[in-house]
MIDO-789939 format. One record per atom (N, C-alpha, C): x, y, z negated; residue in three letters. Coordinates in pm, whole numbers, plus 50000, padded with zeros to 5 digits. Atoms other than C-alpha are relative to their C-alpha. Example, Ala and Ser with C-alpha at 12.3 -4.5 7.8 and 13.67 -1.06 7.14 Angstrom:
REM MIDO-789939
500894988150000ALA;512304955049220ALA;500905012050000ALA;499184988150006SER;513674989449286SER;499235010949927SER;
***
This chain:
REM MIDO-789939
501604990949915MET;045543242030590MET;500545013550064MET;499284987149869PRO;045673264030914PRO;499685010349905PRO;499794987650029LYS;046003299730873LYS;498765008850096LYS;500614994649936LYS;043043318330967LYS;499765016750038LYS;499134984149987THR;043433355731128THR;498925011250111THR;501254989949876LEU;041213384431301LEU;501125004350044LEU;499074990649903ILE;042973398231611ILE;499405011450024ILE;500954986949914ILE;042043435031707ILE;501055008550114ILE;498764993749847ASN;043733451932018ASN;499055010750002ASN;500754995149894PHE;042263482732104PHE;500265006850129PHE;499764993049909GLY;041933503632400GLY;499235014850024GLY;500794986349999SER;040573538732536SER;498124995950008SER;501424999849989THR;036923520732611THR;499884985050004THR;500425009750080SER;036933488032461SER;500844995449875SER;499375009050119THR;037713464132159THR;500334990150033THR;499955017749935LYS;039203432432221LYS;499954996349807LYS;499745007650118ILE;038883409631910ILE;500244986950002ILE;500295010550023ALA;039113375031828ALA;500634993549846ALA;499275005450117VAL;039653347431562VAL;500954986950042VAL;498505011749972PHE;042883321831544PHE;499854991649910PHE;499655010550195GLU;042793292031284GLU;501684996950087GLU;498104999449933ASP;047083291831356ASP;499865009050163ASP;499914997049900SER;047613294731727SER;498824993750095SER;501005000649928THR;044023281931845THR;499065004750011THR;501044990150048GLU;041873305331946GLU;498634994750028GLU;501755004750033ILE;038073300731798ILE;499355005550097ILE;500764986549881PHE;036633332732001PHE;500425006550007PHE;499304986750015LYS;037753361732135LYS;498855008750096LYS;500704986949950GLU;035603392632248GLU;500485010550018GLU;499624986349974THR;035963420032441THR;498175013749995THR;501294992050010ILE;033283448932309ILE;500765010550107ILE;499714985749935SER;033153477632553SER;499485007549975SER;500644983350004HIS;032143516132544HIS;499635005150089HIS;500114991449867SER;030513532932785SER;500345017349916SER;499714985150039MET;031603573532800MET;499305006749910MET;501324996850063GLU;028283578432673GLU;500025002249872GLU;500035001850181GLU;028923564232362GLU;500915008249932GLU;498804997650015LEU;032323576232290LEU;499885019749989LEU;499674987449978SER;031693611732442SER;499025007149864SER;500484990150132GLN;029553621532105GLN;501155001449875GLN;499084996150126PHE;032833617431884PHE;501125011050049PHE;498934989649983PRO;035143649031892PRO;501404991850065PRO;498645007749979ASN;038253630431833ASN;499744988750063ASN;499755014149971VAL;039583597131907VAL;499694992949813VAL;500325007750153TRP;039593590631491TRP;499135005249973TRP;501535001450054ASP;035803600331453ASP;499294987150086ASP;500395009549949GLN;035433573731657GLN;499734983049905GLN;499815012550127ALA;036403545731351ALA;499064993249935ALA;501085000350032GLU;033283542531230GLU;499214989550058GLU;500925008649866PHE;031243533731543PHE;500914986950029PHE;499205013149952ARG;034143510531627ARG;499894987649896ARG;500285007450127GLU;034323493331266GLU;498874992749992GLU;501525012050015GLU;030803481331273GLU;499524992350109GLU;499645009949903LYS;031023470031628LYS;500474986449948LYS;499165014249986ILE;033683444631528ILE;499124995049865ILE;500185009450105LEU;031893436431198LEU;498114990650029LEU;500605007149923SER;028693428931393SER;499734988550069SER;500255010849883THR;029993407531639THR;500324990949906THR;499675012750089LEU;031873389831356LEU;498584992549950LEU;501085002950071LYS;028603382931193LYS;499074992550132LYS;500635007849917ALA;026893370931534ALA;501074987350040ALA;499015015149999LYS;030093346031551LYS;499984991149899LYS;499855003850083ASN;029383334931213ASN;501304996949951ASN;499005001150080CYS;032593344831121CYS;500315005949833CYS;499944994850159GLU;032483348630719GLU;501475007549966GLU;498844993250036LEU;034853377830623LEU;500904990649949LEU;499625002850081SER;035873360130351SER;500564986350013SER;499195014849952SER;037363324030524SER;501265012750060SER;498484998149928LEU;040153349130641LEU;500815001049926LEU;498515001750063ASP;043753345430551ASP;500785013250042ASP;499474988049925GLY;045103378330755GLY;499415008850131GLY;500235000049877ILE;044763398030990ILE;500975010450099ILE;498964989649911ALA;046783415331272ALA;499445004850143ALA;500894991749883VAL;046333442531522VAL;501275006150069VAL;499354997449881ARG;048143458331788ARG;500925014649885ARG;499294991150064GLY;050873484731649GLY;499225015150077GLY;500024983649932GLY;050093524531701GLY;501125006750007GLY;498924989749977THR;052183555331766THR;500755000949861THR;499024997050136LEU;054663550931459LEU;500965006250023LEU;498485000349948LYS;058083561931456LYS;500684989450021LYS;499175010049932PRO;060583542931609PRO;500774989849878PRO;499255012350119ILE;061793509831402ILE;500304989650090ILE;499845012849998PRO;062933481031460PRO;498774985850053PRO;501005012149952GLY;060923446931642GLY;499914990249844GLY;500265007450147GLY;059593427231360GLY;498635000849955GLY;501454999650035ILE;056283422831152ILE;500155008249879ILE;499864994850126TYR;055273445730895TYR;499145004049958TYR;501584999650043ILE;052403452030702ILE;499225015349981ILE;500784988950005LEU;050323482230706LEU;499725006449878LEU;499744994250120ASN;050673508130448ASN;499375013450042ASN;500594987449996GLU;049463544430372GLU;500875006150091GLU;498974987149910GLU;052493560030545GLU;499744997450144GLU;499445003349886MET;052653538630851MET;498135010050039MET;501514994649959ILE;048093551430866ILE;500655016149998ILE;499564984750008SER;049803588030768SER;500565005650139SER;498945005749890ASP;052253585531053ASP;498915001150139ASP;501025001849884MET;049513574131315MET;498775016549994MET;500944994750008LYS;046843601331192LYS;500645018950049LYS;499204983549976SER;049583634731196SER;500264998150169SER;499824993049801GLY;049943631531595GLY;501554997350020GLY;498074996649965LYS;053633636031558LYS;500924990250093LYS;499575007649912TYR;054463605131759TYR;499324995150111TYR;500745002649888GLY;051463606632013GLY;498824992149918GLY;501345002449984GLU;048023595832055GLU;499494988750050GLU;500765013749908HIS;046373561932112HIS;498974997549929HIS;500925008949996PRO;043323541432097PRO;500304990049892PRO;499465012450093SER;045263519631895SER;499715001149862SER;499814994650132ASN;045773538131592ASN;498734997149898ASN;501135001550098ILE;042283534931504ILE;499694989349978ILE;500445016750053GLY;041993498931503GLY;501154994549894GLY;499505003950060ASN;044803499831294ASN;499655002649804ASN;500604997250140GLU;043293522030993GLU;498884989849987GLU;501305010150025ILE;040043499331061ILE;501064984549949ILE;499325018650038ALA;042423467330970ALA;501095000349893ALA;499385005350132TYR;044333480130662TYR;498705001649931TYR;501434999350070LYS;040793491730544LYS;499754987949949LYS;500725020950022LEU;039513452930584LEU;500894996449914LEU;499015003950073GLY;042493444830444GLY;500474999149834GLY;499774994350118LYS;042693457530156LYS;498654999249924LYS;500804999850084LYS;038743458030052LYS;499784979549999LYS;499605012550037LEU;039363417230134LEU;501174996649928LEU;498575008750067ASN;042703412729950ASN;500714987550060ASN;499655008749852ILE;044263400730263ILE;501235011450070ILE;499184997349928PRO;047493411830417PRO;499445007250172PRO;500494996049860ALA;047063432730787ALA;501535002950027ALA;498474991449973ILE;050033435130980ILE;500015006450166ILE;499254998749878VAL;051573446531321VAL;501314992850051VAL;498875007149987ALA;054013426331484ALA;500565011450155ALA;499704990549877ASP;056473443231771ASP;499105012450042ASP;501154988249950PRO;054743477031799PRO;500465005950123PRO;499005002049918PRO;055443491232117PRO;500965012950005PRO;498674990150072VAL;057383519331936VAL;501244997049988VAL;498645001950023THR;059833494931914THR;501245001750039THR;499074992749949ASP;063353507131901ASP;501214991849950ASP;498735006950061GLU;066693486531885GLU;500755001450138GLU;499254989249872LEU;068303510532232LEU;501475000149922LEU;498534998949973SER;072223504432232SER;499885016349961SER;499484986349982THR;073813538932110THR;500055006950157THR;499514994949926LEU;074833542532451LEU;498255001350130LEU;501285005549893ALA;071383533032605ALA;499255016549950ALA;500784993350041LYS;069653566732389LYS;500625018050087LYS;499534986249887TYR;072073592832601TYR;498485004150143TYR;500794996349823SER;069653610932893SER;500695006050029SER;499384991149913GLY;072013637133025GLY;499335017149967GLY;500474990650057ILE;070563667032811ILE;500195000149866ILE;499554998550171LYS;071873674432471LYS;498445006749929LYS;501384999150095GLY;068633672832208GLY;498874996450080GLY;501465005649954VAL;066443650332456VAL;500754985449979VAL;499765014249965THR;066893615032376THR;499424990150050THR;500635009749889ARG;065713582932579ARG;499384995349848ARG;500435006950050VAL;062983569432427VAL;499674988850008VAL;500095010549979SER;062143536232361SER;498414994649935SER;501565005450017SER;058363526032454SER;499364994550105SER;500775009949887PHE;056753497232626PHE;499494985349936PHE;501075015550071HIS;055263459932584HIS;500944994149922HIS;499635010950176ALA;056943451932264ALA;499504987349984ALA;500475011250041LEU;054913424832189LEU;500414987450123LEU;500105011649878ASN;054313405032537ASN;501654997149999ASN;498545003349984HIS;058393411432563HIS;500964988949911HIS;499415004450113LYS;059423398332276LYS;499474982150000LYS;500795013550011ARG;056653366532247ARG;500254990650163ARG;499405009449821THR;057613357832660THR;501864997549980THR;498685005849992ALA;061303358132558ALA;500194986049880ALA;499425009050062ARG;061403338332259ARG;499194987350015ARG;500475015849907GLN;058963310332463GLN;500824994550074GLN;498785003449860ILE;061673311432729ILE;501384993749935ILE;498795006950058ALA;064293302432460ALA;499334987349969ALA;500435016250008LYS;062503273832338LYS;499604989050113LYS;499985014649884GLU;061873252932703GLU;501405001450018GLU;498525005349946LEU;065643261232731LEU;500144994149892LEU;499255005250129GLY;066233246132385GLY;501445006049910GLY;499194987950051ARG;067963278432273ARG;499205010549901ARG;500344991650115GLU;067763303132017GLU;499755013650044GLU;500414985549923TYR;066283338432140TYR;501005012049978TYR;498474996250032GLU;069383351631936GLU;501084999850093GLU;499275001049941ASP;071273335932140ASP;499955000250141ASP;500344998949907LEU;070453345332487LEU;500105014550102LEU;499974989249961ASN;071003374432717ASN;498974995750112ASN;501675004149931LEU;067433379132918LEU;499905014350043LEU;500834984349952ILE;065883407033152ILE;498514995250003ILE;501585003150023VAL;062333403333028VAL;499595016550114VAL;501264991749924ILE;059483421433284ILE;499145002650005ILE;501115001050041HIS;056423430433213HIS;499255011150092HIS;500844993449902MET;053863440333509MET;499045002449984MET;501274996149960GLY;051123457033463GLY;499095008250018GLY;500314984649894GLY;049553492733504GLY;501315009549973GLY;498844994250008GLY;052743501833331GLY;501064988650011GLY;498585014849924ILE;056193480933445ILE;501315002249838ILE;498634992950062SER;058913479333190SER;500744984950073SER;498535009449966VAL;062423462633240VAL;500665000649871VAL;499305002650085GLY;063913450732904GLY;501274991150022GLY;498415000849976VAL;067943446732848VAL;499664986349849VAL;499565003250150HIS;067393419432571HIS;501154988849990HIS;498585004650081GLU;070863411932416GLU;499864994949893GLU;499875004750111LYS;071343384932152LYS;498565003749903LYS;500974999750081GLY;067663389432017GLY;499975019350010GLY;500314986649971LEU;067723425732074LEU;499695011250130LEU;500404998249870VAL;066303446432330VAL;500405017549972VAL;498714987549935VAL;069343473232414VAL;499725009050065VAL;500614986149897ASP;067463489332683ASP;499025000950077ASP;501474999249948VAL;064643495832850VAL;499235015950004VAL;501174980949956ASN;062283523633058ASN;499035003449900ASN;501294990550068ASN;060013543332872ASN;498874995150063ASN;500985001049886SER;056963529233080SER;498775008149948SER;501244988749988LEU;054503546132858LEU;499995010950092LEU;500274987249919ASP;055403579932995ASP;500624998750153ASP;499815000249900GLY;056343568033331GLY;501705002350063GLY;498945001849974ASP;059853562033337ASP;500304987550060ASP;498985014049944GLY;062033534333558GLY;499174998850142GLY;501005001849853SER;060003521833863SER;498945004150078SER;501564991049995PHE;056463535933990PHE;499724987049965PHE;500575009850015SER;054043512133887SER;498274996150052SER;501274998949891PRO;049783508233994PRO;499895014449874PRO;500764990250041GLU;049373538433712GLU;501085013449973GLU;499354991250032ARG;052723555733651ARG;500885007050138ARG;498934999049936ALA;055173573933831ALA;501234999450084ALA;498145001450027GLY;058633564033765GLY;500375008050013GLY;498494983449972THR;061893584733785THR;499425005650096THR;499434990549886ILE;062063613133995ILE;500425014850003ILE;499134986150029ALA;064263642234039ALA;499495006449932ALA;500184990050045ALA;063813664333783ALA;499655014350096ALA;500564983749888SER;063963697234020SER;498974999750023SER;501805000149938SER;060623682034217SER;499134997049906SER;501364994350050ILE;058593681733924ILE;500405011649924ILE;499844982850016ILE;060013718333791ILE;499355005150044ILE;501144992149931ASN;058613729134075ASN;499334998750017ASN;501325005149956MET;055833713534104MET;499045008549860MET;500234993650093CYS;055353726533745CYS;499875017649992CYS;500394987750028PHE;056163762533789PHE;499545004950142PHE;501124996549844SER;054113762834165SER;498895008849986SER;501744995050038GLY;051003776533977GLY;499134998050078GLY;500625012149934GLU;049583750434166GLU;499124988849848GLU;500535011350039TYR;048753724233881TYR;500175007249814TYR;499914994550161THR;048043729433487THR;501034989249937THR;499565008250106LYS;050113710933208LYS;499264990150048LYS;500625010649987GLU;047373685333213GLU;499894990750121GLU;499785003849882ASP;047253680333591ASP;501374993450029ASP;498845010949951MET;050853674133595MET;500424988149894MET;500105008450129PHE;050743649833260PHE;499134986250108PHE;501205008949969ARG;048053628933487ARG;500894995650132ARG;499375003749912LYS;050163629433796LYS;501464988950007LYS;498475009450007VAL;053603608633615VAL;498954990749906VAL;500265008950083LYS;051283589933375LYS;498564997750058LYS;501244999050032GLY;047843574333446GLY;499474999650203GLY;499644995649864GLY;047723590333816GLY;501094999550130GLY;499025003449964GLY;051023580033964GLY;499994984750054GLY;499855015049962GLY;052323551434161GLY;498724997750072GLY;501064999449949LEU;049473533534281LEU;498965008150029LEU;500894985650003MET;047183559734230MET;500075006650047MET;499344991649944SER;049023580734382SER;499704997050165SER;499485000249878TYR;049823568334694TYR;498924993350086TYR;501055008749930LEU;046743541634743LEU;498585004549938LEU;501284993350061ASN;043933557534502ASN;499114981849947ASN;500065010850097THR;043773525334309THR;501114993649975THR;499045009550089ASN;045323505833991ASN;499924989450016ASN;500275015249994SER;044203471234113SER;501024991450128SER;499195005649902GLY;046753451034267GLY;499414986750056GLY;501145012349965LEU;044043426534357LEU;499325003450157LEU;500704996849880GLU;042563451234590GLU;501145006250075GLU;498734999049881VAL;046073462534728VAL;500214986050074VAL;499635015649948GLU;046763425734819GLU;498594998050107GLU;500344995749946GLU;043563429234950GLU;500145006150161GLU;499334989549871ARG;044443457035212ARG;501044992050082ARG;498865006849958ILE;047363439135305ILE;499644990650073ILE;500365009949939ASP;045833410735412ASP;499075000650119ASP;500554993249877ASN;043433432135629ASN;500305003350105ASN;498754993349903GLY;046193444935805GLY;499945013349957GLY;499334984650020ASP;046793475535620ASP;501295002049983ASP;498604991550041GLY;050483484435650GLY;500095005149956GLY;499544988950111TYR;050603514535455TYR;499894995249871TYR;499995005150148ALA;049473495235137ALA;500834991949983ALA;498545009650007ARG;052183464435253ARG;501335012749949ARG;498554987650002GLU;054943496235270GLU;500375001349805GLU;500034989750128VAL;053963511434935VAL;500064986249875VAL;499645012150093TYR;053433471734742TYR;501334999449981TYR;499224999449998GLU;056793467934869GLU;500835004949930GLU;499394989050064ALA;058253497434750ALA;500255001749903ALA;500735006950115MET;057073488334420MET;501344989849974MET;499135011749988ALA;059063455534462ALA;501375008449981ALA;498835000249977TYR;061793470234584TYR;500935010249871TYR;499754994250068GLN;062003495234287GLN;500194994949861GLN;499295008450076VAL;061733471034030VAL;500914990749951VAL;498825008850013SER;064373450134187SER;501435009649947SER;498844989750075LYS;066523478834115LYS;500585001449865LYS;500684999650132GLU;065353484733770GLU;500584985449923GLU;499685014550032ILE;066623446933747ILE;501174998450001ILE;498164994349944GLY;069983453333890GLY;500885011349851GLY;499264993150109ALA;070753479333624ALA;500184995249864ALA;499645004750154ALA;069913459433373ALA;500724987049959ALA;498925011950006ALA;072283432233446ALA;501035007850007ALA;498404991950016ALA;075193456733462ALA;499785002049841ALA;499745000450109ALA;074173466133126ALA;500284990949924ALA;499605009550043LEU;074703429933038LEU;501124998150023LEU;498775002849927SER;077713432433219SER;500474983150134SER;500175011649984GLY;076413407733408GLY;500034984649951GLY;500255008950096LYS;076003380833147LYS;499085000449992LYS;501925004850030VAL;072423369233216VAL;499724985150033VAL;500625018050064ASP;070783335333067ASP;498875001550108ASP;500905002649950GLY;067723342733270GLY;498955016550045GLY;501004992249969ILE;065113366333423ILE;498704998850035ILE;501355000350029VAL;061713369533320VAL;498755006350065VAL;500874992649907MET;058833379133503MET;498565000649931MET;501144999650041THR;055253386533275THR;498845014350037THR;501044990549996GLY;052053408533263GLY;499564993750123GLY;500765003249916SER;049323406033512SER;500475000050123SER;499124999349856LEU;051063414733835LEU;500944989350051LEU;499305011849962SER;053053383233776SER;499484990150083SER;500835013649867ASN;050033362933946ASN;500145006050109ASN;500144996549819SER;050443382934253SER;501684992850102SER;498585009549927LYS;053023357634448LYS;500875013250058LYS;499084989649896ARG;053843384334722ARG;500725008949953ARG;499304986450059LEU;055043411434480LEU;501274990449911LEU;499045011750043VAL;056773377034311VAL;501665000050062VAL;499275004749852GLU;058233368434637GLU;501385013649988GLU;499444988750004TRP;059763402534672TRP;501265002649942TRP;499004999250127ILE;061363404834384ILE;501244990749971ILE;499425012449984LYS;062673373034388LYS;501505004150129LYS;498955000849908GLU;064673379034729GLU;501045005149943GLU;498704989149989ARG;066553410634598ARG;500974996649904ARG;499414999050138VAL;067563395634244VAL;500504986249990VAL;499785018550055SER;067693356134218SER;501474998450041SER;498695004649986PHE;071543353534309PHE;500455009249862PHE;500244993050165ILE;071123374033922ILE;500114986849895ILE;500035008250125ALA;070583346933707ALA;498424990250035ALA;501465006149935PRO;067403319433724PRO;499445006749967PRO;500874987149998ILE;064133337633764ILE;498844987849901ILE;500935008150047TYR;061513324333512TYR;498185005950001TYR;501184987349985LEU;057533335633551LEU;499404992249862LEU;500855001050089LYS;055033340133324LYS;499135004749928LYS;501534992449981PRO;051693355333394PRO;499255002849907PRO;500774997950138GLY;049583373533138GLY;500465005649922GLY;499634990150095GLU;049693398532872GLU;500324990949842GLU;500225006850090ASN;048883371432607ASN;500355009249834ASN;499854998850150GLU;048883396632309GLU;499094997749869GLU;501305006450045MET;046173384832164MET;500674984649898MET;499065013250026LEU;048223351732112LEU;501415004249903LEU;498154996150089SER;051493368032008SER;499625005449895SER;500514992650139LEU;049443385931725LEU;499894990849911LEU;500865010150052ALA;047963356031612ALA;501674993649938ALA;498355012849995GLU;051633334131655GLU;501035008149874GLU;499264994550127ASN;053313364131434ASN;499154999949881ASN;501024996450125ALA;050313365831168ALA;500354987549908ALA;499935016150081VAL;050923325431105VAL;501565000049939VAL;498644998850033ARG;054523332131107ARG;500445004849857ARG;499424994150097PHE;054743353030830PHE;499034995949882PHE;501005010750097LEU;051393335430642LEU;500724992649934LEU;498935008250039ASN;053813308830625ASN;500904999649984ASN;498984998150056GLY;056493324230487GLY;501054996550122GLY;499015002049884GLU;058623319230820GLU;501145012550023GLU;499794982850044VAL;059313356230781VAL;499745006649966VAL;500114990550119GLU;059853380730583GLU;499325014250084GLU;500444984149974ALA;057893415230668ALA;500945009249936ALA;499054990350019LYS;060343444330712LYS;499175010249965LYS;500304985650077GLU;060023479830524GLU;499815008750070GLU;499844988149908TYR;058353507930732TYR;500635010049921TYR;
***
């Protein structure tokens, strides 16, 4: 019997839901929330009841009976660092997210809704390869300042799913391969996948690594310190410069790769230079990842929405194709990945890990 799963993925102003039978999508819906709607709630957790009602009414409109569901899979939230894999949501996980000690993100609300709905329906609610997936090697955790440890925060769900997909196409096991996986979206993460573990990766959430459409990337610490103490910027201003307002947003006042490409096509030389500089920095990160693998690289995999940009991909290929074969898997595939992980768990192919 095919397994029917509800997939939930929360963003700041949208709620994405989908229902799958095994890996076949029955329907997918993006529920948009206006700033006017959300402004009535003092904090993000106060949105829970409002967002849950939107999910339930959408399922009802799609004639999806809750009793027909075998499981729920949700994008992971701000949990403590944990290895990749599948986890059944529990009280401790929800408590950690609510505490805020590991950060804040709207996805946390989705986890609470999935947990409560799973309990009500007596079906498992899981997360898989959450953004806090931490498989960093001991050496990769050193930052250069004692007491400050490098943090693993990246597009783990799509990284892992895409790596498994490539391994399958190569007739190999993910755990037998050394891959460099690059997710290019609003943030850009370059992961060192060594025998099934992401042993090094830039903290793409906070803007480490190459600059991206919305992140500043790695900047000399002295430059940031000088800006922080200049008296011109608040703490919030500086966070905005690093995350949300950095990268393409800072240089070109847009986070849209499509818009940048259109400017380039219309003869904007500055836009071309900035876009190529981003490709240059991504290429350097790939080179560093190859060094982390001692040059033993089975493949370089580019994924995420910006992998659809032929111009960007070609610039990167020109610089890194000498390292290993390059594979393109555009898109994020988060909903499908969650569904596939849910089915693997429900069919007993993999066991859930303990949080």
